[in-house]
C-alpha positions in Angstrom: 143.0 83.8 144.0 144.4 81.1 145.4 144.7 81.3 150.1 147.7 81.5 151.6 149.7 78.7 153.2 149.6 79.1 156.4 153.3 80.5 157.4 153.4 82.4 154.4 153.1 86.2 153.3 152.5 87.6 149.7 155.1 89.3 148.6 153.0 92.1 148.3 152.1 92.0 151.5 156.2 92.1 152.8 156.7 95.0 151.2 155.9 98.7 150.9 157.2 101.7 148.9 160.2 104.4 150.2 158.6 107.5 150.8 160.9 109.1 147.6 159.0 106.8 144.7 156.7 108.9 142.7 152.8 108.0 142.4 153.6 107.1 138.7 156.5 104.8 139.2 154.7 103.3 142.3 151.7 102.4 139.5 154.6 101.1 137.0 156.8 98.9 139.9 153.7 97.7 141.3 152.6 96.6 137.2 155.5 95.1 136.6 155.6 93.0 139.9 152.1 91.5 139.2 152.3 90.8 135.2 155.7 89.1 136.1 154.0 87.2 139.0 156.4 88.3 141.9 153.7 89.9 143.4 151.4 87.4 144.3 154.4 85.3 145.3 154.5 84.2 148.6 157.7 84.6 150.9 158.4 81.2 152.7 160.3 81.5 156.6 163.4 80.5 154.9 163.4 83.3 152.8 161.9 81.4 149.6 159.7 83.5 147.1 157.4 80.9 145.8 154.6 81.3 143.1 151.0 80.2 143.8 151.6 77.0 141.4 154.7 76.3 144.2 157.6 77.1 142.0 160.3 78.8 143.9 161.4 81.9 141.7 163.7 83.4 144.0 166.3 81.6 146.9 168.2 83.6 149.4 171.5 82.2 148.1 170.7 82.9 144.3 172.4 85.9 142.5 172.8 89.1 143.6 171.0 92.2 141.2 173.7 95.1 140.5 170.8 97.6 140.9 168.0 96.1 143.4 164.6 97.5 144.2 165.7 98.1 147.4 166.2 101.6 146.7 162.1 101.6 145.7 161.1 98.8 148.2 161.8 98.2 151.8 160.3 96.1 154.3 156.4 96.4 155.7 156.9 95.7 159.8 152.8 95.1 159.5 153.9 91.8 157.6 155.4 90.2 160.5 157.6 88.7 158.4 161.7 89.5 159.8 163.3 92.5 157.6 166.7 90.6 156.4 164.0 87.7 155.3 162.1 90.4 153.1 165.6 92.4 152.1 167.4 88.9 151.2 164.5 88.4 148.2 164.5 92.3 147.1 167.7 92.6 146.8 167.9 89.9 144.0 165.2 91.8 141.8 166.7 94.5 140.1 165.4 97.7 139.5 165.6 98.6 135.7 166.5 96.5 132.4 168.7 94.2 132.8 170.3 94.8 136.0 169.2 90.7 137.4 167.9 87.9 136.5 164.6 88.9 137.5 164.2 92.5 137.1 161.4 95.1 137.1 161.2 99.2 135.9 159.2 101.6 136.6 157.6 102.2 133.3 155.9 98.5 133.7 158.6 96.3 131.8 159.7 93.6 133.5 161.5 90.9 132.2 163.1 87.5 133.5 166.3 85.5 131.4 163.1 83.9 128.8 160.5 86.0 129.1 159.7 89.9 129.0 156.6 92.1 128.9 155.2 95.4 129.9 151.9 96.8 132.2 151.3 100.1 133.5 148.6 100.2 135.3 147.0 103.5 136.4 147.9 103.3 140.2 149.3 100.9 142.3 146.7 99.1 144.4 148.4 96.4 146.9 151.8 97.6 147.6 151.4 100.0 151.1 148.5 100.2 153.6 147.7 103.7 152.3 147.7 102.2 148.8 145.6 99.3 149.8 143.0 101.4 151.9 142.6 103.7 148.9 142.0 100.7 146.5 139.7 100.1 148.9 138.2 103.0 148.9 137.7 103.5 145.1 136.5 100.1 145.3 133.7 101.4 147.8 133.3 104.2 146.0 132.8 101.8 142.7 130.3 99.5 144.9 128.6 102.2 146.1 127.8 103.7 142.8 127.3 100.3 141.2 124.6 100.2 144.2 123.1 103.5 143.1 122.7 103.0 139.9 121.1 99.4 140.8 118.7 101.5 143.1 117.8 103.9 140.3 117.9 100.7 137.9 115.2 99.1 140.2 113.3 102.4 140.8 112.9 102.4 136.9 111.9 98.6 136.5 109.2 99.5 139.4 108.1 102.5 137.4 108.1 100.7 134.0 106.3 97.9 136.5 103.6 100.2 136.8 103.2 101.6 133.4 102.9 98.4 132.1 100.2 97.9 134.9 98.5 100.4 133.6 98.5 99.7 130.0 97.3 96.1 130.8 94.6 98.0 132.9 93.6 100.5 129.8 93.7 97.3 127.1 91.4 95.2 129.3 89.3 98.4 129.4 89.6 98.4 125.5 88.7 95.1 124.9 85.7 95.2 127.2 84.4 97.7 125.1 86.1 96.7 121.8 83.0 95.8 119.1 81.4 92.7 118.4 83.7 90.2 116.3 80.8 90.7 113.7 81.5 94.3 113.4 85.4 93.8 113.1 85.6 91.5 110.4 83.1 93.4 108.7 85.6 96.2 108.8 88.2 93.8 108.3 87.0 93.0 105.3 86.4 96.1 104.2 89.8 97.5 104.9 91.3 94.4 102.8 89.0 94.9 99.7 90.0 98.5 100.3 93.8 97.8 100.8 93.2 95.6 97.4 91.9 98.3 95.9 94.4 100.9 96.7 97.4 98.4 95.7 95.4 97.8 92.3 95.7 101.5 91.9 99.0 101.8 93.1 100.1 99.2 90.6 97.4 100.8 87.9 99.8 104.2 88.6 102.7 102.4 88.2 102.1 100.8 85.2 100.6 104.2 84.0 104.3 105.9 85.2 105.8 103.1 83.4 103.3 103.6 80.2 104.1 107.9 80.1 107.8 107.1 80.7 108.0 104.5 77.6 105.9 107.1 75.9 108.4 110.1 77.1 111.5 108.2 76.0 109.1 107.2 72.2 108.7 111.1 71.9 112.4 112.1 72.8 113.3 109.5 70.0 110.7 110.7 67.2 111.6 114.2 68.6 115.1 113.7 68.1 114.2 111.8 64.5 112.1 114.7 63.9 114.7 117.5 64.0 116.8 115.0 61.5 114.5 114.9 59.4 113.9 118.6 59.5 117.5 120.0 59.5 118.1 117.0 56.4 115.4 118.9 54.3 116.1 122.3 55.8 112.4 122.8 57.1 111.8 123.9 60.4 111.2 122.2 63.2 108.5 123.9 65.2 104.6 123.3 64.8 103.4 126.4 63.5 106.7 127.3 61.2 105.7 123.3 60.1 101.4 123.9 59.6 102.9 127.5 57.5 104.8 125.0 55.1 102.1 122.7 55.3 99.7 125.5 54.1 102.5 126.5 51.6 102.7 122.1 50.1 99.0 122.5 50.4 98.6 125.4 47.6 101.9 123.8 45.9 99.8 120.7 45.5 96.7 122.0 44.3 98.8 124.0 41.8 100.3 120.8 41.0 96.4 119.4 40.6 95.8 122.2 38.1 99.1 121.4 36.3 97.8 117.9 36.0 94.7 118.8 35.3 95.9 121.4 32.2 98.5 118.7 31.4 95.8 116.4 31.3 93.7 118.6 28.6 97.0 119.2 26.7 97.7 115.2 26.6 94.0 115.4 25.4 94.0 118.2 22.7 97.4 116.3 21.5 95.5 113.1 21.2 92.9 114.9 18.7 95.5 116.5 17.3 97.5 113.5 17.1 93.9 111.8 15.3 93.3 114.7 13.3 96.9 114.6 11.7 96.7 110.7 11.0 93.4 111.3 9.3 95.0 114.6 7.5 97.1 111.6 6.1 94.3 109.3 5.3 92.5 112.4 3.6 96.2 113.8 1.8 95.9 110.3 0.7 92.4 110.6 -0.8 93.0 113.8 -2.8 96.1 112.4 -3.9 94.0 109.2 -5.5 91.6 111.6 -6.5 94.0 114.4 -8.2 95.4 111.3 -9.6 92.0 110.2 -10.9 91.2 113.7 -12.2 94.7 113.6 -13.9 94.0 110.2 -15.7 90.3 111.6 -16.8 91.8 115.2 -17.9 95.0 113.0 -19.8 92.2 110.6 -21.0 90.5 113.5 -22.1 93.1 115.8 -24.1 94.4 112.5 -25.2 90.8 112.6 -27.4 90.6 116.2 -27.6 94.2 116.2 -29.1 93.4 113.4 -31.5 89.8 115.1 -32.1 91.8 118.0 -32.8 94.8 116.6 -34.9 91.7 114.9 -37.2 89.9 117.9 -37.8 93.7 119.4 -39.0 94.1 116.8 -40.8 91.0 116.0 -42.1 91.6 115.9 -45.7 95.4 115.0 -45.8 97.2 111.4 -45.5 95.8 109.6 -43.1 98.9 107.2 -42.6 101.2 110.4 -41.7 98.3 111.1 -39.3 98.1 108.2 -38.0 101.7 107.8 -37.0 101.9 111.7 -36.1 99.1 110.7 -33.6 100.9 107.4 -32.2 104.1 109.6 -31.6 101.4 112.2 -29.7 100.4 109.0 -27.9 103.8 107.4 -26.6 105.2 111.3 -25.7 101.2 112.0 -24.2 102.2 108.4 -22.0 106.0 109.5 -20.8 105.1 112.6 -19.8 101.9 111.4 -17.9 104.4 108.5 -16.1 107.3 111.9 -15.0 104.4 113.7 -14.1 102.7 111.0 -11.7 106.4 110.2 -10.3 107.1 113.7 -10.0 103.6 114.2 -7.9 103.9 110.7 -5.9 107.5 112.8 -4.3 105.8 116.0 -4.2 103.5 115.1 -1.3 106.2 113.6 1.6 108.6 116.4 0.3 105.4 119.2 1.2 105.0 117.0 4.3 108.8 117.2 5.4 108.7 120.9 4.6 106.1 121.6 6.6 107.9 120.0 9.8 111.4 121.3 8.9 109.7 124.7 8.9 108.1 124.0 12.2 111.4 123.0 13.5 113.0 125.7 12.1 110.3 128.1 13.5 111.0 126.2 17.3 114.9 126.0 16.8 114.6 130.1 16.2 112.6 130.6 19.3 115.1 128.5 21.2 118.3 130.0 19.9 116.3 133.8 20.7 115.6 131.7 24.5 119.6 130.2 24.8 120.8 134.1 23.6 118.8 135.4 26.0 120.0 133.3 28.8 123.7 133.0 27.8 123.5 137.3 28.1 122.2 136.8 31.3 124.7 134.0 32.3 127.7 136.0 31.3 126.5 139.2 33.0 125.8 137.8 36.2 129.1 135.8 35.9 130.6 139.9 35.4 128.9 140.7 37.9 129.6 138.4 40.8 133.0 138.4 39.2 133.5 141.4 40.3 131.8 141.3 43.7 134.2 142.1 46.5 136.7 139.7 48.4 134.4 136.8 45.8 137.4 135.8 43.9 139.8 136.1 45.9 138.2 134.0 48.9 137.6 131.4 45.8 141.3 131.5 44.5 143.4 132.6 46.8 145.2 135.6 44.4 144.1 138.7 43.2 141.7 138.4 40.5 142.6 139.8 36.8 139.8 142.0 35.3 136.7 139.7 33.3 135.6 141.6 30.2 133.1 140.4 27.5 133.5 142.4 24.5 130.3 140.4 23.1 128.2 137.5 24.4 128.8 135.3 21.9 129.3 131.2 22.6 132.8 130.9 22.3 133.9 134.3 24.4 131.1 133.4 26.8 132.7 129.7 26.9 136.3 130.8 27.6 135.9 133.5 30.1 133.7 130.5 32.1 137.0 128.0 31.5 139.5 131.0 32.6 136.9 131.1 35.6 136.9 127.4 36.6 140.8 127.3 35.3 141.1 129.6 38.4 138.7 128.3 40.9 140.1 124.7 40.7 137.6 121.8 40.8 134.0 122.8 42.6 132.6 121.0 46.2 130.1 119.9 46.6 126.7 121.8 46.2 126.0 123.2 50.0 122.7 124.7 51.3 121.2 128.2 52.6 120.5 126.7 56.2 124.6 125.3 55.9 125.5 128.6 54.7 123.6 130.7 57.2 125.1 128.0 60.0 128.8 128.8 59.0 128.2 132.2 59.3 126.7 132.3 62.9 129.5 129.8 64.1 132.2 133.0 62.4 130.4 135.6 64.2 130.6 133.3 68.0 134.5 132.7 66.8 135.1 136.3 66.2 133.1 137.7 68.7 135.0 140.5 70.9 137.7 141.0 68.3 135.6 141.5 65.2 132.0 142.3 63.7 131.1 139.9 61.5 128.6 141.5 58.4 126.6 139.6 55.7 125.0 141.0 52.2 123.5 139.1 50.2 123.7 140.2 46.3 123.2 138.7 43.2 122.6 135.5 45.3 126.2 135.8 46.7 126.8 135.7 50.3 129.5 138.7 50.8 130.6 138.5 54.8 133.1 141.0 55.7 134.5 141.6 58.7 135.5 145.1 61.1 137.6 146.4 63.3 138.9 149.7 64.3 141.1 149.6 61.5 138.2 149.3 59.1 136.6 146.7 57.2 137.7 144.0 54.9 136.5 140.9 53.2 137.7 138.2 54.5 140.1 137.4 51.8 141.5 140.4 52.9 141.2 139.6 56.6 143.1 136.1 55.9 146.1 138.3 53.7 146.5 140.1 56.4 146.7 138.1 59.7 148.7 136.3 57.6 150.8 139.7 57.3 150.8 140.1 61.1 151.5 136.8 61.9 154.7 136.7 59.6 155.7 140.0 60.9 155.0 138.9 64.3 157.3 135.7 63.3 159.9 137.9 61.6 160.3 139.9 64.7 162.1 137.9 67.2 165.0 139.8 67.8 167.8 138.6 69.5 167.4 140.3 72.5 163.6 137.4 72.5 165.9 134.9 71.5 168.5 135.8 74.3 165.5 135.6 77.0 164.0 132.5 75.4 167.4 130.8 75.7 168.0 131.6 79.5 164.6 131.0 79.8 165.3 127.0 78.6 168.7 127.0 79.8 167.9 128.3 83.6 164.5 127.1 84.0 163.7 124.0 81.4 166.7 122.7 80.7 167.8 122.8 84.3 164.3 121.3 85.4 164.9 118.6 83.2 168.2 117.6 84.4 167.2 118.0 87.8 163.7 115.5 87.2 165.8 112.8 84.5 168.1 112.7 87.7 165.9 112.4 90.3 164.3 109.1 88.2 167.6 107.7 87.9 168.2 108.8 91.4 164.6 106.6 92.5 165.3 103.7 90.0 168.9 103.0 91.9 167.6 103.6 94.9 164.4 101.0 94.8 166.7 98.4 93.0 169.2 98.9 95.9 166.2 98.0 98.7 164.8 95.4 96.4 168.0 93.6 96.1 167.6 92.6 100.0 164.2 90.9 99.2 164.0 87.7 97.9 161.5 84.7 98.2 161.8 81.1 99.6 163.7 80.0 96.3 166.1 82.8 96.0 163.6 85.2 93.4 163.8 88.4 93.6 163.0 91.5 91.4 165.6 94.4 89.9 164.5 97.5 87.5 165.9 99.2 85.1 165.5 102.3 83.1 166.2 102.5 79.3 165.2 105.0 77.5 162.4 104.0 74.7 163.3 102.6 71.1 160.0 104.8 69.7 162.3 108.1 70.9 164.3 109.9 68.1 168.1 110.7 67.5 166.8 114.0 68.9 165.5 113.2 72.4 168.5 111.1 73.0 170.5 114.0 71.9 168.8 116.3 74.9 169.0 113.5 77.4 172.9 113.8 76.5 173.3 118.0 76.8 171.2 118.4 79.4 173.1 115.9 81.9 175.6 118.5 81.4 174.9 121.3 84.3 174.3 124.6 82.0 177.3 126.1 83.7 180.2 124.0 82.2 178.2 123.4 78.8 179.7 124.6 75.7 178.3 127.9 73.8 177.9 125.6 70.4 175.9 122.9 73.1 173.5 125.4 74.7 172.8 126.4 71.0 172.1 123.1 69.4 170.1 121.8 72.9 167.7 125.5 72.7 167.6 124.6 69.1 166.3 120.8 69.9 164.1 122.0 72.6 162.7 124.6 70.6 162.0 122.2 67.6 159.8 119.7 69.7 157.7 122.7 71.7 157.1 123.8 67.6 156.0 120.5 66.3 153.8 120.0 69.3 152.5 123.5 68.7 152.2 122.9 65.2 149.9 119.3 66.0 147.2 121.5 68.3 147.3 125.6 67.9 144.6 125.7 70.5 146.5 124.8 73.8 148.9 127.0 75.6 152.4 127.6 75.2 152.7 125.4 78.6 150.6 122.3 77.4 152.7 122.2 74.3 155.8 122.8 76.7 154.7 119.8 78.9 154.0 117.2 75.7 157.2 118.2 74.3 159.5 118.0 77.0 157.8 115.5 79.5 160.6 112.6 80.2 158.8 110.1 81.1 157.2 109.6 77.9 160.5 109.1 76.7 161.7 106.1 79.2 160.3 103.0 80.2 160.9 100.5 83.6 161.9 97.2 82.5 161.8 94.7 85.2 164.2 91.7 85.4 163.5 88.6 87.6 167.0 87.2 89.6 167.8 83.7 90.4 167.1 81.4 91.6 170.6 81.0 90.9 173.5 83.6 91.6 173.9 85.9 88.6 170.8 84.4 86.3 168.8 87.6 84.3 165.3 87.1 82.8 163.1 89.4 81.5 159.2 88.7 82.5 157.5 86.4 80.1 155.7 83.4 79.6 158.6 81.1 79.4 159.9 82.3 82.5 158.5 79.6 84.0 157.7 80.7 87.9 155.0 79.6 90.0 151.8 81.5 91.1 153.2 82.7 94.4 156.3 83.8 92.5 154.5 85.8 89.7 152.2 87.5 92.5 155.8 88.5 94.7 157.5 90.0 91.3 153.7 91.8 90.7 153.5 92.8 94.6 157.3 94.3 94.2 157.1 96.2 91.0 153.4 97.6 92.7 155.0 98.5 95.1 158.2 100.4 93.7 155.6 101.4 90.8 153.6 103.1 93.8 156.8 104.8 96.1 158.4 106.4 92.8 155.4 107.8 92.0 154.4 109.1 95.5 158.4 110.4 95.8 157.9 112.6 92.3 155.2 114.5 93.6 155.6 118.1 94.0 154.8 118.2 97.5 156.1 114.4 98.5 156.2 115.3 102.6 152.1 116.1 101.9 151.2 113.0 100.0 148.9 110.5 101.3 150.9 107.6 100.9 148.3 104.9 101.6 147.8 101.7 99.2 144.6 99.5 99.5 145.2 95.5 98.9 142.1 93.1 98.7 143.1 89.5 99.5 146.5 90.3 99.6 149.7 88.3 99.2 147.2 85.1 98.2 149.2 82.1 97.6 152.2 84.1 98.6 154.3 82.1 101.4 154.7 83.1 105.0 158.2 84.4 105.0 157.9 85.9 102.2 154.9 87.5 103.1 157.1 89.4 106.0 159.3 90.4 103.5 157.1 92.1 101.5 155.6 94.1 104.6 158.8 95.0 105.6 159.4 96.2 102.0 155.9 98.3 102.4 157.6 99.8 106.5 160.9 100.4 104.1 159.3 102.2 101.6 157.3 104.4 104.0 154.3 103.4 102.8 151.1 102.4 105.3 148.6 99.9 103.7 145.2 98.7 104.2 144.5 95.1 103.3 142.0 91.9 103.5 142.9 88.7 103.0 142.9 85.0 104.5 144.3 84.1 107.2 146.2 87.4 107.1 147.6 88.5 110.4 151.0 90.4 109.3 152.6 89.9 112.9 156.3 89.9 111.4 159.5 90.9 113.1 159.7 93.6 109.7 156.5 95.8 110.9 157.1 97.4 114.1 153.4 98.0 114.9 149.7 96.9 113.3 145.6 96.5 113.7 144.3 93.6 112.6 140.3 92.5 112.5 139.1 89.2 112.2 135.7 89.1 111.1 133.8 85.7 112.5 130.2 84.6 111.8 128.7 81.1 112.5 126.0 80.2 110.1 122.6 81.6 111.6 124.4 84.0 113.9 126.0 87.7 113.8 128.8 88.6 112.8 131.6 89.3 115.7 134.6 91.3 115.4 138.1 90.7 116.9 140.5 93.5 117.4 144.1 92.2 117.9 146.8 94.6 118.2 150.8 94.0 117.3 153.0 96.6 118.5 156.7 94.6 117.0 156.6 92.2 119.2 153.4 90.5 121.1 149.9 90.8 120.7 147.3 92.4 122.7 143.2 91.9 122.4 141.5 94.4 122.3 137.8 96.0 122.3 136.7 96.1 119.2 135.1 99.7 117.8 
């Protein structure tokens, strides 16, 4: 504080408070005088009030205040100044806003022609001897407390010094008693080696842990593959069960090995048989040759014998005639011998073919008998299975006709099989017993609490029956019964129930739908009106339109048209049409997913938000120009960001305003690197839009202060850091008019 010039008295010493002024007002008045510079100004002998820098603030012939501070401040006789001089200055200081060229108020606010501010101390400390004495007493008390704290700190330092001295003495004592360097070095070396071993062990443990983790992962993957493979081949997954299966496979393998040995022996014997058959053919050929030779010899002998007999008979007869007879007989014999040879040549193959045919005929007869037996067994199974309760009905969906087989002939059985195949239809892929068992388990789980599931295996067929309090039924009968009950439920919709549904739709859903659509249209119109006042520095603005989506069909457009009319004035025909349209949409949604509840289908079918879309238009820069957002819009990056921010803010406001309890919703938006590449004026407009939308915000940005007139209150934290030093936070509070530096917490 500068020294007071000789002959001048500071204003705080020349005035005092009126006795009726409350303590709180005294603090505010003194704070306003101090902040405005009047309190430290000095009163001169010629009744001027001069600032410490020499500037004259108030002259005795200046304009009088309409409501001067003389009502709360009076001249202090102890100052040595004439009361008239002090009063002349006080009469030119107003009490209350705009009460004079220079004014102060009890709340600490003050103002001049060009400046204004506010300062509210806790208590008055300068005006009045009592206030100064109290301030001096408080200051002395604070000094006494500080001195006490300093004494306590000195005592603490002395105690710490003594403790440090004691510690130094202990250190010296231990240093004297410390082992020699060689022992310390040896111990240090041992410690380093132990630490190395420990580190190596730790690394080995980490490596072992990683290896164990890899092995665990590999085991898990292998186990998953094992389970998949076992499931694929219908094998158990447990080790004991697999061991039993392996033993069974070993038995099968031994049986297969025995079968292989038997087959090999059979092959050997077949080879011997084939060799014998080949030798038999050679022996047969040899026999045929020998028989032919014997036949030729017999023929020769027979010819000679005949000739001899002829000679005996013709002995004494005509020699020429006898000779002619002989030649004739020889020629006939030669022809018969040739014919006999030819016949014998045909006889051997025919005998072989006859043997083969007889063997094949016997084999075929055996096979035919086996096939006849199998056909009879298959026909019996077909008749038995066809007669099983519910089997054919489950496969065909209708009641079966009796299947009769008057005989087990091939034609009869084939006709019955074709009849069954035609009734059942194209066969599906075969399934394993495991898949059938799993399906039965799923059925039993799904029907728990409603039906009891019983499974019997008869003649290789799994028969499934469901039972409840009313009795036992086959699957087909249960399905037919459920279909019948469902149809009865559909047919049981009475006029009263339809009236209840109509009243529900009209009194609840339709009216709520109409209210929501009207609310959405109001939100869009209100947002468009709010956005109409916001433009960039180049005149770019944003406009929103809420339109029916192109994917919405004619029924949706008709529903929207019908619900737009209040139920109280809607015609009965329109009401009936609206009911049918809404019910049709709910039924359509229910048909897609019958497992969901009615409320879910109602929300999905009547979600008006899916019927519409919001279209964003860019306005300007010339008046009346509207464009859709597109690549050819030719906007700068800042303008594109402006359009994006405005649309984002509008969407957030619409969402929060449409919540069921909008008054309790946290209307907060978080932005990182906010308003980058947007000019300062437009940033002010955007932040003003957030204020008008009642959206609180927390955002980060480069050189983003937010101190705009559109923002009534804001706290800004600036993080500063010089390389190599810690970060420092600066807290600045903006009250809509001035920035205030505050301690960062």
